[in-house]
N, C-alpha and C positions, 0 to 999 in steps of 0.2 A: 503460298500466301495464306495469311490468317483468314478464316471464314468471316464474312461480314454479316450484318443483320439482313441484307438482301438475300444472301445465301441461306440464312436460317429460315427466312420467310418462305423461300422456294421449297426447302426441304420439308418444312412442316405443312405446306399447302395453305398458308394463311397470308394475310396482308401485313405490310410493315407496321401499320398502326396496331394490329393485334399483337405482333411480336413486342412492340414497345410497351403495351399494357401488361403483358406477361412478365417481361423483364423488370418492370417497375412495380410489380405486385398490385396493380390497379384493379378495382372491381369491374364487373360487367363482362367477364370472360368465362365461358363454360368450362367445366372441369375437363371435358373431353378435349377441348382446344388447348388448355394448359398442359395436359398430358402430352399432346402431340408436339407442342413446342419443346418441352423438356426432353422428349425422346429424340427430337431432331438435334438438340444441343449436344447430347451424348454421341449421336451418330456422326456428326460432321466435326466434332471437337471445337465447338464455338466457345470462345473466351471473350467475355465482354470487356471492352476498354472503358473502365469506369472513369478514368481521368478525363477522357475525351467526352464521355456522356455528361459528366458533372460540369465540364467547361461549357458545353453547349447549352445546358440548362441553367448556367450560373448558380449551381447548387452550392450552398454554404452549410457547414457543420457548426453547430453551437454546443460546445461542451462546457460543463461547469464542475468545478471541484468544490465539494462541500466539506469544509475543514473546521476543526474545533475552534470555537471563539476563545477558549482559555489556553490556547497553545503558546509555546515559548519559542526557543531558538530553533528547534527542528521544524516547527510549523512555519516559521519565518523563512527558513531555507526552502521549504516546499513552495511557498508563495513566490519567491524569487525565480524558482525554476519554472513555475507556471507562467509568469510574465515573460520569461525568456522564450519559452516554447510558443507562446502566443505570437510573439514578434516573428519567430522563425517560420511559422506555418501560415502566416496571414496571406501570403501569396498563393497558397493552396486552397484558399476559401475556408479555413478553419479558424473559428473564433473561440478562444479559451479564456474563461473567467474563473473567479473563485468567490465563494460565499461563506460567511461564518455562521455556524450553527451552535447552539448550546449543547453541551455534552451531558448536563445534569438531568435534563427532563426528556425522557424518550417520547412522551406524548407531544411535546413541542417539536421535536425533531420530525415525528411522523406528520404533524400538521404542516410543517414547512415543506416536506417532500410532496405532500398531496396538493399543495398549491401550484406545483410545477405542471406544465402541460407541453405537448409536442409543438405548440405554436410559439413557445418561449425558449425551449431548449431541446436538443436532440439526444443528449446523454449526460449522465452525471457520474463522477467518481466520488464515492461516499466514504468518508472516514468518520465512523460513529460507533459507540459502544453497542454491544449486542443486546437486543430486547425484542420481545414479540411485536411491539408496536412498530419499531423501525423495520423489522422483517416484513411485516404485512404491508406497510406503506411502500416499501421498495418493490414488492411483487405487484401491487396495484399500479405503481408507476410504469413498470414494464408492460403491463397489460394495456396501458394507455398509449404505448408506443415510444416511451422514453427509455433509452438503454441505460443500464446500471452496472457499474463495476465497483467492487469493494476494495478500498485502498488500505493497505497495511493491516487492518483488523477486520477479518471477514465475519460473516454470519454463519454459524455452524450448520444451521438447517437450510442453507441456501447454496448447496454445492453446485447447483445448476447455473449459478451466476458466476461471472468472472471475478477472480481475485488477483490483485496486484500487490506483491510484497514477498518478503523472504518466507521460507518455511519456519514459522515461529517455534514449533516444537524442536526442530533441529537447532535453531539459534539458542534456545535454552539449554539444550544438551551440550552445545559447544561451550557455553559459559561454564557449565559444571566441569567439563573436561579441562578447561584452562585453569580454573581455580584448583582442581585436584592436582594438576601438574605443578602449578606454582607453589602450592602449599608443601609439597615434598614430604608427605607422610605425617605431618603434624596433626595432633588431636585438637579439635576445637569446633566452634559453631560458625555458621555462615548467616549473616544478616541479609534478608531479601527485601528490596524496596521497589514499590511501583506507585505510579500515580493513582491508578484505580484497578481493582481486580474485576471490574465489570467489563473491561476491554478483552476481547477474544485473544489479541496478541499476547497480553500479559498472562492469561490463563494457560495458553499453549506453551509459552516459554517456561512457566512454572512447572508444568507437567514434564516437559523434556528435561529440565534441570533436575528435578527430584528423581527421575528415573535413572539418570547416569550417576548421580551422587549416591543413591542407595545401592546401586548395583556394583560400582567400582571403587567407591571411597567411603567405606564404613567408618573411617576415622573422622569424618565430617558430618555434622548435624545441621540441617537447614532449619532456621527458625520460621515461624509463621510470617506470611507476607505483611509488610507494613504499607499503608496507603497514605500518600501525602496529599492527594486531591489538588496537587499543583500549588499548595500553599506553603510558603517558605517558613513561616512561624510554626506550622504544624509539623513540617518536615524536621525542623530543628528539635522540636519537643520529642517526637517519637524516636528519632535516631539517637538522641542523647539518653533518653530513658532506656532504650534497648541496650546500649553500650554500658550504661551504669548498672543494669540488672544482670548483664551477662559478661562477666569479666573475661570469659574465654572466647569471645568473638575474634576470629582471626582473618575473616574475609567478608566481603560485601558484594552482592550482585544487584545492580540497579537495572531493573527490567524494562522500564518504560522508555519511550523515545526522548522524553524531557528529563535530563539528568541534573540540571543546574541546582535545584533545591536540595536534593539529597547529597550532592557533592559539596555544596556549601556547608551543610550541616556536619558532614564528616570532617571537612577541613577545620572546623572550629574545635573539634574534639580530638582528632588524631594528627600525628605528624606524617608527612609524606613517606610512604613505604612501610608504615606500621601495620597496615592491613593490606591484603591482596584485594584489589577492587577491579571488577569488570563492569563496564557500562555499555549502553547502546547509543548508536548514531554519532556521527562526526559533526560537532557544532563548535562554535568558538570556545565554549566552556569546556567541553570534553577534550578538545585539542590542547588547551592550556593545561588541563589536568594531566594529560598524558606526558606532556613535556616537563611538568613539574613533579612527576612521579606520584601524583595523587591517584592515578589510575594505571593499572598494569596493561590493560588491553581494551580496545573498543570493538564491539561487534556492530558493523555498519551495513547499510544498504544505500545504494546511490540514489539520491533524491531526483536527479535529472532523469535517470532511467525509470524511476517510478512514474513520473509525470508523462514521459513519452510513451511508455508502455500502456498506460491508461488511455491515452489518446488513440493509439493504434487499435486497441481492443474496441473502444467505442465506435471508431470509424468502421472497423470490420463488421461489427454487429449492425450498424446502420445500413451498410451496403450488402448485408447478408453474404459476406465473404468468409472463406475458410481462414482460420487463425494460425499463424506460424508460432506454435507453442515454444519452440526453442528460443525464439527471439524475445519472448516475454518472461523468461525465467530470471528472477532477480537473485543475484548471487549474494551469499553471506560472505562479507569481507571482514577479516581479522586484522586490525591495525595495532601495532605496537610502536614504541618510540622510534625504533630503528627503520621502520618502513612508512612512517608518517609522511604524507605529502607536504613539501615545504609550503609555508604560509602563502607565498606569492603565487602558488599554483593551486590554491584551494578551489578557485572557480573552475579550473580545468577538470577537477575531479567530478564536479557536479555535471559538467557538460559532456562527460564521456558517454 
């Protein structure tokens, strides 16, 4: 039979109350006693039944997703999956919410984070551009006892914090490989479009993209990154100007998760199939673009998996449990017209 807390108390030579304080990291226990309990845990193979303990204490977890206020279709998809996961985990004592934050002002993001406290929230999944202000605020938040995971776009100098998302450098390299294969040796330029290059995911995708293009496809030249800032009129202007000034553009790589604006701009200027186009994330707009041959392939990550993985990581950190890394690896998925999930089954993709 599995050792109980009574067995642990007997093996450590302490009371049940002391065992409870050690297991729950409560103050008032001498280091010598903590060491004795931990040694007894190893000796008898004690494994705590966290579900039973949480049920007995009516423990609840409060997790919040901090998402960009200026988001479009992909962010809407994430919000839907957050609500879906909240409903699914309510019986397990897990409350999941989301909050919009401004992406343009790192000082405002930092102030928003610092207003959070352990009496309001147990953990956050943060999707925000990289900046020293956001980095420092996230560190201080963890020091206060609020767990933090970085969602989709991580902070380079915060490798000790958990990250949920695809390997963005590998995603950019994948885009370069696809374009190189689809182009079939033609000479020309590649237009690269992002919402902002302040985001770590876009920076890493660009690095991976350039590395493969320079190494294996000398026939292709990648142009400097264009930033739309999520503005349709700006996207239209910079895309049209680039195509007007570079008649030899034969491909386009849309790096950011929100592809609607650059795709609409390209649609106004080019015919379907005229350019090889690779975009990120499966949304209503990229789906229709793939079906209409405006896009040749989509590099996607499952939004449902992103949300559930964030929740599992936050809960494990709150419980001081070991993380099953293989379960939290987000796959890079390549979608083409032939393997696109039928529209009626789009919801099942996110629920996988």
